[in-house]
N, C-alpha and C positions, 0 to 999 in steps of 0.2 A: 867511772863511775857511773852506774846506770840506777836509774831507780823505776822501779814499775809497781804502779796502784793498781790495786784487783780490789772487786767488791761488786754489790747486786748492783742493779740499775738504782738511779736517785741517791746513789751514798755520795755525790759531787766527787768522782773521779775526774772529772776534766776538770770541773771548778779547784779543786786541792792543786792538782798536776800542776795547771800554768801556774798559778802562782809561787809554787815549790821550786819552780823550775827558773820563775822572775827571780827568786831571791838568791839560786845556788848557781846563778848565770850557766843555766843548760837549756838546749832544745828541746821543744816540747812535742811531742807526738802524742796521737788518740789515733788508736787501731778503727774505730768505726769512720773516724775523719779521713784517715787514709783509708779504706776502701772506698769509700763514696767517690775524693780526690779521682782515684786510680779508676773506676768503672764509669764516672759521669751519672752516674746513678742512687738514690738515698740507698740507706738499709733495708726498708720500708719494702722498696721497691724487687731487691732480691730476694726479702723472703716473699712474698706473692711468687714470682716466678720460680725460685731456686728450691725454695722452703730454708729449713732453717740448715739441712744439711749443705746445703749448696753455699750458705752462709759462712757456714762453719768452716769448709776449705781455703774458702774466700781467706777468712780471718786466721787460721795460721797461714797460711803463705804470706800474709801481709806482717806477721806476727814474726816470722823465718830473719825477714829483710829487717826489720825496726830491730830487734834483739843484737843483731848483727852492730851496730853500729856505735859509738862511745859518747860517753857525757850525756845521757838523755833521760827525760823525765817522761815516762808513758803511759800515759793513762788505757787502761784495757775495756773494752767490753765484757760487760757482765757475765755471759757465758764460756768464757774465754779458757776458763780453768774447766771445764767439762774434760778435753781431749788431755790426756794424759801427757804428749807430746808437747802440748803447751807450757804444759806445768814445769815440766823439765827444762824449754827452752828458757822460762822464766827465770826459775830458781840455779839456772844456772850462768845466768849473764847479767845476773844486775842483784841487788836488793829487793824484796818485796813486800809493798805495805800495803798490810788487808782493810780496806775501811767497814768495821764492823758498824752497820746502821740497823734501829730498832725498825722493826715493820713498821709503825706507825708511819714514822719517817719517810720510807720508802712512799708510802701510800703517799704521804702528802706531795711529795715530790713530784712525782708521776701523773698526779692526776690530772694534770692542764695540756702534758704533751701527748700529741697525739702520735708522735713518731716512735712509738713502742712498740715493735710487730706481737710480742709475745702478747702486749696487753690488749691488744686490738677486738675491741666489739666481746672481752670477756670481763668478768667479775677480779676486778684488780689484787684485790684482799686475796681471793683464793689462790691465785696465781701467783702473786708475789709471796706468798705462805708455802706454796710447793715446790717456788725457786730456792726461797732459801732453805728451806729441810733438805733438798737435792743437793746443795750445792756447798753448803756448811761447811763440812768439815773438807773439801774440795779446798776452798778460800785458807783455811785453817792450815791446811798440809804446805803450802806452799809460802805462805808467809813467812819472812824472818823478824816481821813486828808486825801488831794487831793493834790499830789504833778505834779506839772507841768513840764516836763522831756525834752520839749522843748528846743535843742539846749544845752543839759546839757548831761556829761559825766555820766557813769555809779557810777562812785566813786560820782560826785558830787551831783546825786538823789542820793544816800545813804548817804553821808552827811548831807543833808535836814534831813531823816529818822533820825539818831542818834540823833541830836540834837535835835529835837522834843519827842523823845523817851526821854533823858535824863532830858528834862526841865520839861515833865510831868510826868514822871516816878516814 
């Protein structure tokens, strides 16, 4: 059983993923953390040096390795669904949960975070709106379940996922 969590930045993928993994006694992985551990540098640094294209290639490579594992919960980067190959990998190797998150919540949660290369030195509302418009369909396409995160804590969202997994698992 593999559980993959997708959604925009600030949707709580990592927080929720760790809770779900703990509840279901599964190993937790995060694509961004794995990339940073493999390279020894931050995502921000990779974006600066290699651009978004370079980062996306690394992301796909890491995803291929992670989806080959069993009994994991995987929190993905917000843009992982851009590549069709990544959507296919996710859909074919586990159950995909999309954390649907209102724009205002994303803005609040990302406001103080300086490690968001796509938001660096830009208007967060504008960028997050554009990303949501560009990616919404792809998130929905790959998702087995859409979880609305509005006004819910990470624990509440995680509990919804755990219930779904136990009912359908």
